[in-house]
N, C-alpha and C positions, 0 to 999 in steps of 0.2 A: 132709558130707551135708546136704542141704536137704530138708525135708519138703515134700510136695505143698502143704500148707496154707501153709507159709512162702513157697513160691514164689508162690502166689496173692497173699499179703499184700505181698510185695516188688513184684510187677508191678501191684498195685492192681487186680486183677481177682477175680472170684469163683472158688472152687474148681472149680465146674462148667466155667468156661472152661478151666482147666488140664486137666480131665478130657477136654474136647472135643479139645484138642491132642494128648493121649495117645492118644485113640481114632484120630485122623486120621493122626498121625505116630509111632505106637507103635513100630513096627520100628526106625525111625531113631533114636528117643530111647533105646530099649533097647540098641541097638548102641553108644550113646555113654555108657551108664552108668545109665539109669533102671532101677530095680528095684522090684518089689513084694515086700516082705519078709513072711514068715509063719513061724510056729513057731520052730524052733531058730535060724534066721537072724535073726529079729526079737528074740529075747530079749536078746542083748548090747546092741543099740541101746536097747532100753527101759530096761535097767539103767543105761546111760551117761546117758541123758537124766534118769532119776529121780535119779541122784547129783548131776547138775549143777543140777537144779531148774529154775525158770523157769516160764512160763505154759503150756508144753506138757506138763507132767508128768501132770496128770489125764487129758488126752486120750490120751496115749501108754500109760498103764498099763492103760487099759481097751480098747485096740484089739487085734485079733488079726491084721490085715493093714494094712500101711503102705507107701505109695508114697514112694520117696525118689530124689532126683537126686544124683549126684556132680557135681563141678564142671563137668566136660565136658558132661554132659547138661543141666545148668542153662544153660550158655552156648549149647547147641543150641536149648533152648527160647527163649532170647533172640532167636535169629535167626528163629525161626518166628512168634513172637507179634506180631500187627499192631495189636491193640487198646491196647497199653500204651505210654504215653509213656516210662516208665522203660526199657522194652526198646528203644525207638527211640534214646534217649540212650546206652545201652550199645553199640548197634550203631555209632552215630556215633564214640564213643570208641575202639572197636576198630578202626574203619576209619582213624582219624587215627593211631593207634599203628602200624599197618602201613605208613603212609606216612613215618614218621620214620626217618631213617638210623640204622643200628646204631652204637653207640659202641665 
């Protein structure tokens, strides 16, 4: 799982930019695994992150709602994002891998 803030950091855009894509393409992203976790569904993720540690610990322990992407939704966001050089590079790598013959 990738937190919305981690996706923004990876693509070198602001969290607001990611929010704009979620607003515009929310149905598509949710269909591919984007979720907003609350309450009982959020608690296990918060516990796992706090056990692991890292710089998200303080952020996560104080939040009550958290947007997360699974791998498929993260790749979907990659295909949609036009501002990010990293997203463009991932799209190119994916296109090249589709052209390679199977072994």
